[in-house]
C-alpha positions, -999 to +999 in steps of 0.1 A: -481-576-518-467-579-486-480-598-455-471-611-423-496-640-430-481-666-457-517-681-462-523-647-479-496-654-511-515-687-521-540-673-538-518-651-561-492-680-568-523-700-579-530-677-605-493-667-616-474-684-640-440-678-620-437-660-583-412-652-562-419-651-524-391-633-498-400-647-465-378-631-434-375-656-405-361-651-369-339-680-377-333-701-411-323-732-391-354-735-372-381-716-392-373-726-429-386-764-427-419-754-415-422-720-443-410-743-470-442-772-460-465-746-462-453-738-497-452-772-508-413-781-505-402-812-491-385-814-457-356-837-473-350-809-494-344-784-466-329-807-443-302-815-465-294-783-473-289-768-443-267-793-433-243-777-452-219-750-433-221-721-462-232-733-492-253-763-511-272-774-543-297-802-541-320-813-571-348-834-571-364-827-607-394-813-598-382-790-569-345-779-560-329-758-538-295-738-536-281-722-503-258-691-503-238-672-484-253-638-470-221-617-455-229-595-432-199-567-417-195-546-392-163-531-386-140-562-391-167-583-373-176-604-406-208-627-401-222-651-428-258-659-427-278-688-445-297-677-479-321-704-490-335-704-521-360-730-533-375-737-569-403-753-584-420-749-620-437-718-605-423-704-576-393-691-562-391-691-526-362-670-507-356-672-469-335-656-446-331-637-410-337-597-408-301-593-403-293-597-440-309-571-453-313-581-491-334-572-526-344-537-515-344-529-555-354-561-567-385-560-543-391-520-552-389-529-590-404-565-586-435-556-608-414-541-637-387-570-636-415-593-639-435-578-665-402-572-686-401-608-690-407-618-724-441-639-728-424-661-754-395-676-733-401-712-720-407-716-684-377-730-670-358-701-687-376-673-674-375-693-637-338-690-644-334-653-653-354-644-621-332-665-601-304-653-614-317-616-607-324-628-571-286-645-571-268-614-588-283-587-558-274-610-530-234-610-544-239-573-551-246-568-515-217-590-502-194-570-526-203-540-509-192-551-474-155-555-487-155-515-490-164-518-455-135-539-446-111-515-465-122-488-449-117-503-413-082-514-428-075-473-436-081-464-403-061-493-392-032-480-414-036-448-400-025-467-362+001-483-378+020-449-390+016-433-354+043-446-334+029-441-304+001-463-311+000-496-288+016-528-303-009-549-283-033-529-297-020-531-330-021-567-327-053-575-320-070-551-347-042-567-372-056-601-363-095-588-364-090-577-400-069-610-412-100-628-397-121-604-413-110-612-446-106-650-441-143-649-433-151-629-465-133-651-489-150-683-472-183-668-482-171-660-517-154-695-523-189-710-510-208-687-536-189-695-564-191-733-558-226-731-553-229-709-587-206-735-603-227-763-596-259-745-606-246-740-640-233-774-642-259-792-623-282-798-655-312-793-631-349-800-650-358-766-638-330-745-647-328-733-686-308-749-712-306-720-733-268-713-735-274-671-737-291-681-704-267-701-686-239-675-698-254-648-672-248-677-645-209-679-660-207-639-657-219-640-618-188-669-615-166-643-631-178-617-608-172-636-578-138-649-588-128-609-591-138-602-557-121-632-542-088-618-563-095-584-549-098-594-512-067-618-520-046-590-531-059-571-497-048-600-478-017-597-493-008-561-489-017-564-454+008-594-448+032-574-463+023-543-440+029-568-411+063-577-423+074-538-428+059-537-390+080-560-377+110-552-392+104-516-376+097-530-345+130-553-350+151-522-359+138-505-330+148-532-308+182-532-323+188-498-318+180-501-282+203-530-280+231-509-297+226-481-273+228-503-239+254-519-255+273-487-262+266-475-225+279-506-212+311-503-232+312-461-220+305-475-182+333-504-184+357-479-196+349-449-173+350-478-144+383-496-154+399-457-160+387-449-122+397-484-107+434-481-119+444-450-101+420-452-074+439-487-067+475-469-069+465-441-049+449-463-025+482-486-021+506-452-018+480-435+008+497-458+033+516-439+057+534-463+074+551-477+042+554-449+021+568-414+037+557-381+012+569-348+009+558-315-007+585-327-031+568-358-041+536-342-055+547-338-089+556-373-099+524-385-079+503-365-098+521-376-130+516-413-123+480-410-115+473-391-146+498-414-168+478-446-152+444-432-158+451-425-191+468-461-200+432-479-177+415-456-202+431-465-234+434-503-226+400-505-216+386-491-244+405-512-267+394-545-250+358-534-251+363-523-290+380-556-297+352-579-279+326-562-305+306-545-273+308-509-286+296-501-318+307-472-336+273-454-333+246-457-309+222-464-333+243-486-360+230-519-371 
């Protein structure tokens, strides 16, 4: 059934051997205590769970609760919202916000799921099986968001391949993707910690049957598998950053070499023009040197010879000092 009034569920819960109520609130931190109290859960249980940042596990014999991260991704914006699940002998209560869209399939097929529970199972086994189904759907929704991060990363790869993309823009987007992966990984690690405590916490409300508990182990393995994929994606991003940095360093090196090459050429040209210009300036003093048309030949030969000698000397000096690469793009 669906209702905006919590009291409408009480008669159904009293008649049922096991019930699950999914409650959507505006703020889990503010509303969870009040909602849980209406269903008979203690305030201490809820407040202790909400003290944790992303995950938590509390067992008070007749009641227990776990806190799981519900990951919400939009582009590179990763948010982690709390999913609070409280249990007692005949009831599972899940509390989360409307942002964390969860449990669509299990709500749709809830009647079939509950009818398929074997009637000969112990109460704690049935309760655990329903809890596992709820947690598994939350995990599946979290896992889907990794694909969204990968798709955003593919768009980033296109920008990396474009040499006209602004480096400032690339740097910001690379940081956003790295931060998104870190946030996503922190949510997965928190999930794995909670599942591990659920499996080995030995709570009275949780099944002792190994075949049932093995399903929790399978979920732990699935979470670790997703962690491995996310870490691999992070390594690929890191290698891409190193490659990008190398490209930028090579580009800067090419620019420096070209500037060095240009400086060397200008030095050679300047020296080649300075020497004959100085000679011409000195010889132009008519009060000291008296030239006739007969002196034109040796005068031009002196200017040309001095230019050639100055050019060769300047080239040799610049090359020996290492200011002149063999090629402009020489590394």
